Every structure is written in C-alpha cells, then in structure tokens.
C-alpha positions in Angstrom: -48.8 -26.5 171.6 -45.5 -28.2 172.3 -47.2 -30.5 174.8 -49.7 -31.6 172.1 -46.8 -32.3 169.7 -45.0 -34.4 172.4 -48.2 -36.4 173.0 -48.6 -37.0 169.3 -45.0 -38.1 168.9 -45.3 -40.5 171.9 -48.5 -42.0 170.6 -47.0 -42.6 167.1 -43.8 -44.1 168.6 -45.9 -46.5 170.8 -47.9 -47.6 167.8 -44.9 -48.1 165.6 -43.0 -50.1 168.3 -45.9 -52.6 168.3 -45.6 -53.1 164.5 -43.9 -56.3 163.3 -40.5 -55.7 161.8 -38.4 -57.9 159.5 -36.1 -60.3 161.4 -33.0 -62.1 160.3 -30.3 -64.6 161.2 -27.0 -65.7 159.8 -27.6 -69.3 158.7 -24.1 -70.2 157.5 -20.6 -68.9 156.9 -18.4 -71.0 154.7 -15.3 -70.9 152.6 -16.1 -69.9 149.0 -13.0 -69.6 146.9 -9.3 -68.5 146.6 -8.5 -65.8 144.2 -5.2 -64.2 143.2 -4.9 -62.0 146.2 -7.6 -63.0 148.7 -9.7 -65.7 150.2 -13.5 -65.3 149.9 -16.0 -66.5 152.4 -19.8 -66.5 151.9 -22.2 -65.6 154.7 -25.8 -66.7 154.1 -28.4 -64.5 155.8 -32.1 -65.4 156.1 -34.5 -62.4 156.5 -38.2 -62.8 157.1 -40.4 -60.0 155.8 -43.8 -59.8 157.6 -45.2 -57.2 155.2 -47.4 -57.8 152.1 -45.1 -55.7 150.0 -41.4 -56.2 149.0 -38.9 -54.1 151.0 -35.7 -52.8 149.5 -32.5 -53.5 151.2 -30.5 -50.2 151.0 -27.2 -51.7 151.9 -25.4 -54.3 154.0 -22.5 -53.4 156.3 -20.3 -56.1 157.6 -17.3 -56.6 159.9 -15.4 -60.0 159.9 -13.2 -60.5 163.0 -10.7 -63.3 164.0 -8.2 -63.5 166.8 -9.8 -60.3 168.2 -8.9 -58.3 165.1 -11.0 -57.0 162.2 -9.8 -58.9 159.2 -12.4 -57.6 156.7 -15.1 -55.0 156.5 -17.2 -53.4 153.9 -20.5 -52.3 152.5 -22.6 -53.9 149.8 -24.8 -51.2 148.2 -28.3 -52.1 147.0 -28.2 -55.9 147.3 -31.9 -56.3 146.3 -35.2 -56.6 148.1 -37.0 -58.8 150.6 -39.8 -60.8 149.2 -43.3 -59.9 150.4 -44.6 -62.2 153.3 -41.7 -64.6 152.8 -38.2 -65.4 153.8 -35.4 -64.1 151.6 -31.8 -65.6 151.5 -29.2 -62.9 151.1 -25.6 -63.8 150.2 -22.9 -61.6 151.8 -19.4 -62.2 150.2 -16.5 -61.4 152.5 -13.0 -61.1 151.0 -10.0 -61.4 153.3 -6.6 -60.4 151.7 -3.7 -63.0 152.1 -1.6 -60.4 153.9 -4.2 -60.3 156.7 -4.6 -64.1 156.8 -0.8 -64.4 157.3 -1.1 -62.1 160.4 -3.5 -64.6 162.1 -1.5 -67.7 161.0 -1.2 -68.9 164.6 -5.0 -69.4 164.8 -5.1 -71.0 161.4 -2.1 -73.3 161.8 -3.4 -74.8 165.1 -6.4 -76.5 163.6 -6.7 -75.3 160.0 -9.8 -73.2 160.6 -10.6 -69.6 161.3 -12.5 -68.7 164.5 -14.6 -65.7 163.5 -17.2 -63.2 164.6 -19.3 -61.7 161.9 -21.3 -58.5 162.6 -23.8 -57.4 160.0 -26.2 -54.5 159.6 -28.9 -54.8 157.1 -30.3 -51.4 156.4 -33.8 -51.6 154.9 -36.3 -48.9 153.9 -39.7 -49.4 155.5 -42.4 -47.0 154.2 -43.5 -44.5 156.8 -40.9 -45.6 159.3 -37.9 -44.9 157.1 -34.5 -46.7 157.2 -34.0 -49.2 160.0 -31.0 -51.4 160.7 -31.4 -55.1 161.5 -28.3 -56.0 163.5 -27.0 -59.5 163.2 -24.0 -61.3 164.8 -22.6 -64.8 164.6 -19.6 -66.5 166.1 -18.2 -69.7 164.8 -15.4 -71.4 162.9 -14.8 -71.9 159.2 -12.7 -74.9 158.1 -10.2 -74.0 155.4 -9.7 -76.3 152.4 -6.4 -78.3 152.2 -4.4 -78.1 149.0 -5.3 -81.6 148.1 -9.0 -80.9 148.5 -8.7 -77.8 146.2 -7.2 -79.8 143.4 -9.2 -83.0 143.8 
C-alpha cells in the first residue's frame, strides 16, 4: 500500500513541476523620500501570472543590505493580487533608519550612493499547490539626493 502512495506522490510531483509558475524580477530600486526618522526607498517588482485567474500575494518578505550588513528587513502582509494572464507591478517600500545610514557613512560619503543587495520573497497562494515563494534578488546602487536637489 505504501508503494502505491509513493508512486502516486511521485506522479503528482512530476506533473506539478511541469506546470508554469509565476515569475518575477526587480525592475528598479530608487530613492523615494526622507521622513523624520528614516530614508525610504522603493523597489518595483514585476510579476507575470501565467494563470487565467488572479492569484493572491500572501506576503512579501525583504532584506536590504549594504556594505555586507542588513540595513533593513521586513514583511508586507497581504499586498494584493496578481492579475490573471498579465504582468503586475508590485511596489515594495523599504525604510532605513538614519542611525543605520550613519553606520555605513563611509560607503555613502565616497560617491553619494548606496551599493545594495535586495533579497525578496513573494509568497503566493496557488490553488491545489498551496503557498509557494518566488525568490528574487538584485544588486545595484541607489544615488542619494543632494540637499540642493531636495529643495529645488
């Protein structure tokens, strides 16, 4: 009996592995605004849904690193759904406290930008398959605004 169950599990896993799954990419990370206690960046994520039905995004987990240190991390619960048979743009705001920015001042001061690595996990709920995580990662640099450009 257990052999029959193992065969059934293997068959189902093979069939599911051939099914198209949503795919995503980080299209841009940019400076958004300065608030009273932090600097906010905005990551724009493009996710393609191959299914004919919308798919809910359960949550987004992110980790924002610079100078080999994690400077921000968090979870965004229930950020919406992926449009059916379409590409959806998802905004991921990332807040970095001033105190942490000061700790990486050497990197910022050299060229007035932040070299970063952004790791994201989009957790989506696909019917029958359950929750799956779409892992995304991007490295790059974000130019910080100068004081004169902020008040111009």
